[in-house]
C-alpha positions in Angstrom: 0.0 0.0 0.0 2.9 2.3 0.9 4.6 1.4 -2.3 1.5 2.1 -4.5 1.0 5.4 -2.6 4.5 6.3 -3.2 4.1 5.7 -6.9 0.9 7.8 -7.1 2.7 10.6 -5.3 5.5 10.3 -7.6 3.1 10.5 -10.6 1.4 13.6 -9.2 4.8 15.2 -8.5 5.8 14.5 -12.1 2.6 15.9 -13.5 3.0 19.1 -11.4 6.6 19.4 -12.6 5.5 19.0 -16.2 2.8 21.7 -15.9 5.3 24.0 -14.3 7.8 23.4 -17.1 5.0 24.1 -19.7 4.2 27.3 -18.0 7.8 28.3 -18.0 8.2 27.5 -21.7 5.0 29.3 -22.7 5.2 32.2 -20.4 4.6 34.8 -23.2 2.6 35.0 -26.4 5.8 34.9 -28.4 6.6 31.5 -27.0 3.6 30.1 -29.0 5.6 30.7 -32.1 8.2 28.1 -30.8 5.5 25.6 -30.0 6.4 23.3 -32.9 10.1 23.3 -32.0 9.2 22.6 -28.4 7.0 19.7 -29.3 9.8 18.2 -31.3 12.2 18.7 -28.4 9.7 17.1 -26.0 9.2 14.2 -28.4 12.9 13.6 -28.6 13.4 13.7 -24.8 10.4 11.4 -24.4 11.9 9.0 -26.8 15.2 9.1 -25.0 13.5 8.6 -21.6 11.6 5.6 -23.0 14.8 4.0 -24.3 16.5 4.6 -20.9 13.6 3.2 -19.0 13.5 0.1 -21.3 17.2 -0.5 -20.7 16.8 -0.2 -17.0 13.8 -2.6 -16.9 15.7 -5.1 -19.0 18.7 -4.9 -16.7 16.5 -5.4 -13.7 14.9 -8.4 -15.3 18.3 -9.9 -16.0 19.5 -9.3 -12.5 16.3 -10.9 -11.1 16.8 -13.9 -13.3 20.4 -14.3 -12.2 19.3 -14.1 -8.6 16.8 -16.9 -9.2 19.5 -19.0 -10.8 21.8 -18.5 -7.8 19.1 -19.4 -5.4 18.5 -22.6 -7.4 22.3 -23.5 -7.2 22.4 -22.7 -3.6 19.5 -25.0 -3.0 21.3 -27.8 -4.9 24.5 -27.2 -2.9 22.6 -27.4 0.4 21.1 -30.7 -0.7 24.6 -32.0 -1.6 26.0 -30.8 1.8 23.2 -32.6 3.6 24.2 -35.7 1.7 27.9 -35.3 2.5 27.2 -34.7 6.2 25.1 -37.9 6.1 28.1 -39.7 4.5 30.5 -38.3 7.1 28.3 -39.3 9.9 28.0 -42.7 8.5 31.8 -43.0 8.0 32.5 -41.7 11.5 30.1 -44.3 12.8 32.1 -47.0 10.9 35.5 -45.7 12.1 34.5 -45.9 15.7 35.0 -49.6 15.4 38.6 -49.2 14.0 40.2 -47.3 16.8 41.6 -50.4 18.3 43.5 -51.2 15.0 45.4 -47.9 14.8 48.9 -49.5 15.0 48.1 -51.8 12.1 46.9 -48.9 10.1 50.2 -47.0 10.7 52.2 -50.0 9.7 50.1 -50.4 6.6 50.6 -46.7 5.7 54.4 -47.0 6.1 54.5 -50.1 4.0 52.5 -48.3 1.4 55.0 -45.4 1.4 58.0 -47.7 1.3 56.5 -49.7 -1.5 55.9 -46.5 -3.5 59.5 -45.3 -2.8 61.0 -48.6 -3.7 59.1 -48.7 -7.0 60.4 -45.1 -7.7 64.0 -46.2 -6.9 63.6 -49.3 -9.1 62.4 -47.1 -11.9 65.4 -44.8 -11.4 67.8 -47.7 -11.3 66.2 -49.2 -14.4 66.6 -45.8 -16.1 70.4 -45.5 -15.3 71.7 -47.4 -18.4 69.3 -45.6 -20.7 70.1 -42.1 -19.4 73.8 -43.0 -19.3 73.6 -44.0 -22.9 71.9 -40.8 -23.7 74.7 -38.8 -22.0 77.3 -40.8 -23.9 75.5 -40.1 -27.2 75.5 -36.4 -26.3 79.2 -36.5 -25.4 79.9 -38.2 -28.7 77.8 -35.7 -30.7 79.7 -32.8 -29.1 77.0 -31.5 -26.9 77.6 -28.9 -24.2 80.0 -30.4 -21.7 78.3 -28.7 -18.8 74.9 -30.2 -19.7 76.4 -33.7 -20.0 78.2 -33.2 -16.7 75.0 -32.2 -14.9 73.2 -35.3 -16.3 76.0 -37.6 -15.3 76.4 -36.0 -11.9 72.7 -36.8 -11.2 73.1 -40.3 -12.4 76.2 -40.8 -10.4 74.4 -39.6 -7.3 71.5 -41.9 -7.9 73.9 -44.8 -8.5 75.8 -44.1 -5.4 72.7 -44.0 -3.2 71.4 -47.2 -4.6 74.8 -48.9 -4.0 74.8 -47.7 -0.5 71.3 -49.0 0.0 72.3 -52.4 -1.3 75.4 -52.5 0.8 73.4 -51.7 4.0 70.7 -54.3 3.2 70.5 -57.5 5.3 68.6 -59.8 3.1 70.1 -59.0 -0.3 70.1 -61.6 -3.1 73.6 -61.8 -4.4 72.5 -62.6 -8.0 70.2 -59.6 -8.0 72.9 -57.4 -6.6 75.3 -58.6 -9.4 72.6 -57.7 -12.0 72.2 -54.3 -10.5 76.0 -53.7 -10.5 75.8 -53.8 -14.3 73.5 -50.8 -14.2 75.9 -49.0 -11.9 78.9 -49.9 -14.0 77.3 -48.3 -17.0 77.2 -45.0 -15.2 80.8 -45.4 -14.1 82.0 -46.2 -17.5 80.2 -43.2 -19.0 81.6 -40.9 -16.4 85.0 -42.3 -17.2 84.6 -41.4 -20.8 83.4 -38.0 -19.9 86.5 -37.4 -17.7 88.7 -38.7 -20.5 87.1 -36.1 -22.8 87.5 -33.4 -20.2 91.2 -34.1 -19.5 91.8 -34.3 -23.2 90.6 -30.8 -23.6 92.6 -29.6 -20.6 95.8 -31.3 -21.8 95.5 -29.6 -25.2 94.9 -26.2 -23.6 97.1 -24.3 -25.9 95.6 -25.5 -29.2 92.0 -25.5 -27.8 92.4 -21.9 -26.5 93.2 -20.7 -30.0 90.8 -22.8 -32.0 87.8 -23.2 -29.7 88.2 -21.1 -26.6 84.6 -21.6 -25.6 85.2 -25.3 -25.2 88.1 -24.7 -22.8 86.0 -22.3 -20.8 83.1 -24.8 -20.6 85.6 -27.5 -19.4 86.8 -25.2 -16.7 83.3 -24.5 -15.7 82.7 -28.2 -15.2 85.9 -28.3 -13.0 84.6 -25.4 -10.9 81.2 -26.9 -10.6 82.7 -30.1 -9.3 84.9 -28.0 -6.9 81.6 -26.6 -5.6 80.3 -30.1 -5.0 83.5 -31.0 -3.3 83.2 -28.1 -0.9 79.6 -29.0 -0.1 80.6 -32.6 0.6 83.4 -31.4 2.9 81.0 -29.1 4.7 78.6 -32.0 5.2 81.3 -34.2 6.7 81.5 -36.4 3.6 85.0 -35.5 2.5 85.9 -39.1 1.8 82.9 -39.6 -0.5 83.7 -40.9 -4.0 81.7 -38.0 -5.4 84.5 -35.7 -4.2 87.0 -35.6 -7.1 89.4 -32.6 -6.5 89.3 -31.8 -10.1 91.1 -28.4 -9.8 94.2 -30.1 -8.5 93.9 -32.8 -11.2 93.4 -30.0 -13.8 96.7 -28.4 -12.8 98.4 -31.8 -12.8 97.1 -32.5 -16.3 98.5 -29.2 -17.5 101.9 -30.0 -15.9 102.0 -33.5 -17.5 101.0 -32.0 -20.8 104.0 -29.6 -20.6 106.3 -32.5 -19.5 105.2 -34.6 -22.5 105.9 -31.8 -24.9 109.4 -31.2 -23.4 110.3 -34.9 -23.4 111.8 -35.0 -26.9 113.9 -31.9 -26.0 115.2 -33.5 -22.8 115.9 -36.7 -24.7 118.2 -34.7 -27.0 119.9 -33.2 -24.0 120.6 -36.6 -22.5 122.2 -37.6 -25.7 124.8 -34.8 -25.4 126.7 -36.8 -22.9 127.5 -39.5 -25.5 128.1 -36.9 -28.2 131.8 -36.4 -27.3 133.5 -33.3 -28.5 131.2 -32.6 -31.5 128.5 -30.9 -29.6 128.3 -27.4 -31.1 125.6 -28.3 -33.6 123.6 -30.2 -31.1 123.7 -27.3 -28.6 122.4 -24.9 -31.3 119.6 -27.3 -32.2 118.6 -27.7 -28.6 118.5 -24.0 -28.0 116.5 -23.4 -31.2 114.0 -25.9 -30.0 113.9 -24.4 -26.6 113.2 -21.0 -28.2 110.0 -22.5 -29.6 108.8 -23.2 -26.1 109.6 -19.7 -25.1 107.7 -18.4 -28.1 104.7 -20.3 -26.9 104.5 -18.1 -23.8 103.0 -15.2 -25.8 99.9 -17.1 -27.1 99.5 -18.7 -23.6 99.4 -15.2 -22.1 97.0 -13.9 -24.8 94.7 -16.9 -25.3 95.0 -19.4 -22.5 95.0 -17.0 -19.5 91.7 -15.4 -20.3 90.0 -18.8 -20.4 91.0 -19.7 -16.8 89.5 -18.3 -13.6 91.8 -15.6 -12.2 92.5 -17.5 -9.0 94.2 -20.2 -11.1 97.0 -17.8 -12.1 97.5 -20.2 -14.9 100.2 -18.2 -16.7 102.4 -18.4 -13.6 101.7 -22.1 -13.3 102.6 -22.7 -16.9 105.8 -20.5 -16.6 106.8 -22.4 -13.5 106.5 -25.8 -15.2 108.3 -24.5 -18.3 111.0 -23.2 -16.1 111.4 -26.6 -14.3 111.8 -28.3 -17.7 114.2 -25.7 -19.0 116.2 -26.0 -15.8 116.6 -29.7 -16.5 117.7 -28.9 -20.0 120.4 -26.5 -18.7 121.5 -29.1 -16.1 121.9 -31.7 -18.9 124.0 -29.2 -20.9 126.0 -28.4 -17.8 127.0 -32.0 -17.4 128.7 -31.8 -20.8 130.6 -28.6 -20.0 133.9 -30.4 -20.5 133.0 -31.2 -24.1 131.6 -27.7 -24.9 133.6 -25.0 -26.5 133.6 -21.6 -24.8 131.5 -20.3 -27.7 128.8 -22.9 -26.9 128.9 -22.0 -23.2 128.4 -18.3 -24.1 125.5 -19.3 -26.4 123.8 -21.1 -23.6 124.3 -18.2 -21.2 123.1 -15.7 -23.8 120.0 -17.9 -24.3 119.4 -17.8 -20.6 119.7 -14.1 -20.5 117.2 -13.7 -23.4 114.8 -16.1 -21.8 114.8 -14.2 -18.5 114.2 -11.0 -20.4 111.2 -12.5 -22.1 109.7 -13.6 -18.8 110.4 -10.1 -17.3 108.3 -8.6 -20.1 105.4 -10.7 -19.0 105.7 -9.4 -15.4 107.3 -12.5 -13.9 109.3 -11.7 -10.8 113.1 -11.9 -11.1 113.5 -14.5 -8.4 111.1 -16.8 -10.3 113.2 -16.8 -13.5 116.5 -17.7 -11.9 118.0 -21.1 -12.6 119.4 -23.2 -9.7 122.8 -22.0 -8.7 124.1 -24.9 -6.6 127.6 -26.3 -7.1 126.3 -29.1 -9.3 123.7 -27.1 -11.2 124.0 -26.7 -15.0 124.6 -22.9 -14.7 127.3 -23.3 -12.1 129.0 -26.1 -14.1 129.0 -24.0 -17.3 130.3 -20.9 -15.5 132.9 -22.9 -13.7 134.2 -24.4 -16.9 134.3 -21.0 -18.7 136.0 -19.3 -15.8 138.5 -22.2 -15.4 139.4 -21.9 -19.1 139.6 -18.2 -18.9 141.9 -18.3 -15.9 144.1 -21.0 -17.6 144.3 -18.9 -20.8 145.2 -15.7 -18.9 147.8 -17.5 -16.8 149.6 -19.0 -19.8 149.5 -15.7 -21.7 150.5 -13.8 -18.6 153.7 -15.8 -18.3 154.5 -15.2 -22.0 153.7 -11.4 -21.7 155.9 -10.9 -18.6 158.8 -12.9 -19.9 158.7 -11.1 -23.2 158.5 -7.8 -21.5 161.7 -8.3 -19.5 163.6 -10.3 -22.1 164.0 -7.6 -24.6 165.0 -4.0 -24.5 162.2 -1.5 -23.9 161.0 0.7 -26.7 160.9 4.5 -26.8 158.0 6.5 -28.0 158.3 9.6 -30.1 158.7 11.7 -26.9 161.4 9.3 -25.6 159.1 7.6 -23.0 160.2 4.0 -22.2 157.5 1.3 -22.7 157.1 -2.4 -23.5 154.1 -4.0 -25.2 153.2 -6.1 -22.1 150.7 -3.6 -20.6 148.9 -3.2 -24.0 148.8 -6.9 -24.6 147.7 -7.7 -21.0 144.6 -5.5 -21.0 143.8 -6.4 -24.6 143.8 -10.1 -23.7 142.0 -9.4 -20.4 139.2 -7.5 -22.1 138.9 -10.2 -24.8 138.7 -12.9 -22.3 136.3 -11.0 -20.0 134.1 -10.1 -23.0 134.4 -13.5 -24.7 135.5 -11.7 -27.9 138.1 -14.4 -28.8 135.7 -17.4 -28.5 132.8 -15.5 -30.1 134.9 -14.4 -33.0 135.9 -18.0 -33.6 132.2 -18.8 -33.6 131.4 -16.0 -36.1 129.8 -13.7 -33.5 131.1 -10.2 -33.4 130.4 -8.2 -30.2 129.2 -4.6 -30.6 131.9 -3.3 -28.3 134.9 -4.5 -26.3 135.4 -4.6 -22.6 132.9 -6.8 -20.9 130.0 -6.3 -23.3 129.5 -9.9 -24.4 129.6 -11.6 -21.0 127.4 -8.8 -19.6 125.1 -9.4 -22.5 124.6 -13.1 -21.5 124.9 -12.8 -17.7 125.0 -9.7 -15.6 125.4 -11.4 -12.2 127.1 -14.7 -11.4 129.0 -15.3 -14.6 130.1 -11.7 -15.0 131.1 -11.5 -11.3 133.1 -14.7 -11.6 134.9 -13.5 -14.8 135.5 -10.2 -13.1 137.0 -12.0 -10.1 139.3 -14.0 -12.3 140.3 -10.8 -14.1 141.1 -9.1 -10.8 143.2 -12.1 -9.7 145.0 -12.0 -13.0 145.9 -8.3 -12.3 147.4 -9.3 -9.0 149.3 -12.1 -10.6 150.6 -9.7 -13.3 151.8 -7.3 -10.6 153.4 -10.1 -8.6 155.3 -11.3 -11.7 156.6 -7.8 -12.3 157.7 -7.5 -8.7 159.8 -10.6 -9.0 161.7 -9.1 -11.9 162.1 -5.8 -10.1 163.5 -7.5 -7.1 166.0 -9.3 -9.3 167.3 -6.0 -10.5 166.6 -4.2 -13.8 168.4 -1.5 -15.8 167.2 2.0 -15.5 165.5 2.1 -18.9 163.6 -1.0 -18.0 162.5 0.4 -14.7 161.3 3.5 -16.4 159.2 1.3 -18.7 157.8 -0.4 -15.6 156.7 3.0 -14.2 155.1 4.0 -17.5 153.5 0.7 -18.1 151.9 0.5 -14.7 150.7 4.0 -14.9 148.9 3.0 -18.1 147.7 -0.2 -16.4 146.3 1.8 -13.5 144.3 3.9 -15.9 143.2 0.8 -17.9 142.2 -1.0 -14.7 140.1 1.9 -13.6 138.3 1.9 -16.9 137.9 -1.9 -16.7 136.5 -1.6 -13.2 134.0 1.1 -14.2 132.9 -0.9 -17.2 132.3 -4.0 -14.9 130.4 -2.0 -12.3 128.2 -0.4 -14.9 127.2 -3.7 -16.4 126.6 -5.6 -13.2 123.0 -6.2 -12.2 121.8 -4.1 -9.4 122.0 -6.8 -6.7 125.7 -7.5 -7.7 126.9 -4.0 -7.8 129.6 -3.3 -5.2 130.4 -7.1 -4.8 133.7 -7.0 -6.7 136.7 -5.4 -4.9 138.6 -4.0 -7.9 140.1 -0.9 -6.2 142.8 -2.8 -4.4 144.0 -4.4 -7.6 143.9 -1.0 -9.4 145.9 0.6 -6.6 148.4 -2.3 -7.0 149.5 -0.9 -10.4 150.0 2.5 -8.8 152.0 0.9 -6.0 154.0 -1.0 -8.5 154.9 2.2 -10.4 156.0 3.7 -7.0 158.1 0.7 -6.4 159.6 1.2 -9.9 160.4 4.8 -9.0 162.0 3.7 -5.8 164.1 1.1 -7.7 165.1 3.9 -10.1 166.4 5.9 -7.2 168.2 2.9 -5.8 169.9 2.3 -9.2 171.0 5.9 -9.3 172.6 5.8 -5.8 174.0 2.3 -6.4 176.1 3.6 -9.3 179.8 3.1 -8.1 181.0 6.4 -9.3 178.1 8.2 -7.8 178.4 6.3 -4.5 182.1 7.2 -4.3 181.2 10.9 -4.2 179.2 10.3 -1.0 182.0 8.3 0.5 184.2 11.4 0.4 181.6 13.9 1.8 182.6 15.5 5.1 186.1 14.1 5.0 188.0 15.7 2.1 189.1 19.1 0.9 187.1 18.6 -2.3 184.0 18.6 -0.2 185.0 21.7 1.8 185.7 23.5 -1.4 182.2 22.7 -2.7 183.5 20.7 -5.8 182.2 17.4 -4.5 178.6 18.7 -3.9 178.7 20.3 -7.3 179.6 16.9 -8.8 176.7 15.3 -6.9 174.2 17.8 -8.1 175.5 17.7 -11.7 175.1 13.9 -11.7 171.6 14.2 -10.2 170.7 16.8 -12.9 171.9 14.3 -15.6 169.7 11.6 -14.2 166.7 14.0 -13.8 167.0 15.0 -17.5 167.0 11.4 -18.5 164.0 10.7 -16.3 162.2 13.7 -17.7 162.6 12.2 -21.2 161.9 8.5 -20.3 159.2 8.8 -17.7 155.6 10.1 -18.0 155.3 13.7 -16.7 152.7 12.6 -14.1 155.3 10.5 -12.4 158.4 12.7 -13.0 158.0 14.8 -9.9 157.8 11.6 -7.7 161.2 10.6 -9.1 162.6 14.0 -8.2 161.2 13.8 -4.7 162.7 10.3 -4.4 166.1 11.6 -5.4 165.7 14.5 -3.0 164.9 12.2 0.0 167.7 9.8 -0.8 170.2 12.7 -1.3 169.4 14.2 2.0 169.6 10.8 3.7 173.0 10.2 2.1 174.3 13.6 3.2 173.0 13.1 6.8 174.5 9.6 6.9 177.9 10.9 5.5 177.9 13.6 8.2 177.3 11.1 11.0 179.8 8.6 9.7 182.6 10.6 8.1 182.9 13.8 10.2 185.7 13.3 12.7 186.1 16.8 14.0 183.9 19.8 13.8 185.6 23.0 12.5 184.2 26.3 11.3 185.0 25.2 7.8 183.0 22.0 8.3 180.0 24.0 9.6 180.2 26.5 6.7 180.4 23.7 4.1 177.5 21.9 5.7 175.3 25.0 5.6 176.4 25.6 2.0 175.4 22.1 1.0 172.0 22.5 2.6 171.3 25.7 0.7 172.6 24.3 -2.6 170.5 21.2 -2.3 167.4 23.3 -1.5 168.0 25.5 -4.4 168.7 22.6 -6.8 165.5 20.6 -6.1 163.3 23.6 -5.9 163.3 23.6 -9.7 161.9 20.0 -9.8 159.4 19.9 -7.0 157.4 22.0 -4.6 159.3 24.3 -2.2 157.4 23.0 0.9 158.4 19.5 -0.1 162.0 20.5 -0.4 161.9 22.3 3.0 160.3 19.3 4.7 162.8 16.8 3.3 165.9 19.1 3.9 164.9 19.7 7.5 167.0 16.8 8.7 170.1 18.3 7.1 169.3 21.7 8.6 168.9 20.1 12.1 172.2 18.3 11.7 173.9 21.6 10.9 172.3 23.2 14.0 173.6 20.3 16.0 177.0 21.1 14.8 176.9 24.7 15.9 175.2 24.2 19.3 177.3 26.0 21.9 175.8 24.6 25.1 174.5 21.5 26.7 170.9 22.8 26.4 171.4 23.7 22.7 172.9 20.2 22.0 169.8 18.6 23.6 167.4 20.7 21.7 169.1 20.1 18.3 169.5 16.4 19.2 165.7 16.1 19.8 164.9 18.0 16.6 167.2 15.8 14.6 165.6 12.6 15.9 162.2 14.1 14.9 163.2 15.1 11.4 165.4 12.0 10.8 163.9 9.1 12.7 166.3 6.8 10.9 169.3 8.3 12.7 170.3 5.8 15.3 171.8 6.8 18.7 175.0 5.0 17.7 175.5 7.2 14.7 174.6 10.3 16.6 177.1 9.3 19.3 179.9 9.5 16.8 179.0 13.1 16.0 178.7 14.0 19.7 182.2 12.5 20.4 183.6 14.3 17.4 182.2 17.6 18.6 183.3 17.1 22.2 186.8 16.3 21.1 187.3 19.2 18.8 185.3 22.1 20.2 186.5 24.4 22.9 182.9 24.9 24.0 182.4 21.2 24.7 184.4 20.1 27.8 184.8 16.6 28.9 182.4 17.2 31.7 179.9 18.5 29.2 180.5 15.4 27.0 179.8 13.2 30.0 176.6 15.1 30.7 175.5 14.9 27.0 176.5 11.2 27.1 174.1 10.6 30.0 171.3 12.4 28.2 172.2 10.4 25.1 171.8 7.2 27.0 168.4 8.2 28.3 167.4 9.3 24.9 168.6 6.1 23.3 166.5 4.1 25.7 163.5 6.2 25.0 164.2 6.0 21.2 164.6 2.2 21.4 161.3 1.9 23.3 159.5 4.0 20.6 161.0 2.0 17.8 160.0 -1.3 19.5 156.4 -0.1 19.8 156.5 0.9 16.1 158.0 -2.5 15.2 161.2 -1.0 13.8 164.4 -2.8 14.8 167.5 -0.7 15.6 171.1 -1.4 16.4 
């Protein structure tokens, strides 16, 4: 009723709204002119309202129908649920009687599960040969190794579990177990073929990396996947499981064996060198040429092989290390034949080693990793020992010939008149040739770019060059010792001048030789060779030659006779004797100026000065028997003339220092009191430490006996002072290790 009333009210409201709208539209007389248009507009709106109403009614009808259908389905579902509840109630009623059989039901359920699992395992075992055959076909057809590995790994795991189950069974039929082993064996055989294929790829890593790098990468992925399995097994406490294969270690082992196989023919050739006798030069060249091929392989290994391997493998270092071991064996074999190798062959081997080490250095390999063993019996040591032994032998034999030839014949004179012999030139020419290997390399058709130590330094800048340098230094010492023996036997003045000049030249040559060696040494060897002492030995020898020249001058009988008459003849007091001495010295100095190098001429003049003063002082101490005014005047005159003479040949301060002993002796002669005697005596011992108390006592006695200022009492007092001074002087000389008499 309320619904119908609502509709009536709605109709009336609608009618009222319509009348109001008409009134609005026709409010004026002019609006009647638009009546037709309004009608058409109303008709259009009415038509649209009818269409909208029809659509709404149709939609409502469809919704009502769908609701009726849903009610029908719900009714059917309720009916079904009532039936299901009835079935549940019925089944529950039936199960109430089975509660007492619960254990049996559990056993039955477990049996059912085990049976189903067993059937599944049987199906898996039965499928093992088939799937293994499929994997083998894939392997034969060149399928992806990783895919084949994954398939075989699953099969291997299944096979392993089945075998363990069989082994743990208590009631196993042996015949049936034997039949099942055939299934397992098929998996094992197929895995073996897979591994054979895998290691074949790894062993041929060089060729595969260039021709099919993807295959090598896949093979290494397989190795890494197996490594992952190994780690998981270890983490699970199954480190001893057959499934753990340690393929990374085996991979590196396969690479090492592959390198060893490739080196085997080369090492076989090396082993045949021992039986080759003396004709080994061609064989050594062939061996080194073949070794170069292995060194040349390092570049493609670095470029192609290394990128295929995981970085943690550091495969280039592994390959280099194995190559190095094999090449070390090659060098050791060659070293065993060192006695049969020519020096040229030894240098070829050492040069090859140097080039090989430079190649590895270019690849960034550490220096310590490219060194060959250096033990006493290693190949490198044997080769170096033999080369150095031959070098020393050659130098020793030539050294004897050089020295003997030098002192057997008269020395030569240069255009300036300098004395020389060819020994020094020949010695360092031979020394440089032996140290550089020029002689043996020239015989082999190899020409060094420069002399000195270039060739040996080019093949070895540490051990070999050091050993050759040591032998050269020892040869220098031997050369010096041989010259000393001839000097000690006595030589003419011209020969001694040649000794001075030669050794000055040798000194310069030895310094150049030492500098060249030091420059070419490797950094870790620099400073290891003590050459300076041997170089100074030539300079010392030149000094000894100069001393010998001075000794020859003063051993001349006529010249020595002049000194015998000093301080004891009228000729001396008149100055004629000293004039003869100085004239003779001038003649010798002129000869020396012509025969000796200018750099050493002053040393000779200084030697003559020292010896002249010593002879004058000695003559005064030995020959003077009574001190007169004439003696004092002559002594002072000699002192001044000697100073003036030698000032033209050497420095004034040197002249003053050397003539001080003669001056002090003159002062001793003119001392007029005990105190003056003591002071002059002390000064004389200081300037002339070679003056013995015995010699000085002669002069004291001579002065005391001839001088009115020296009484016998004074002489006794001076004598007592002399005794005390002699004791002190003797103690001083004893401390200094100088004997006295």
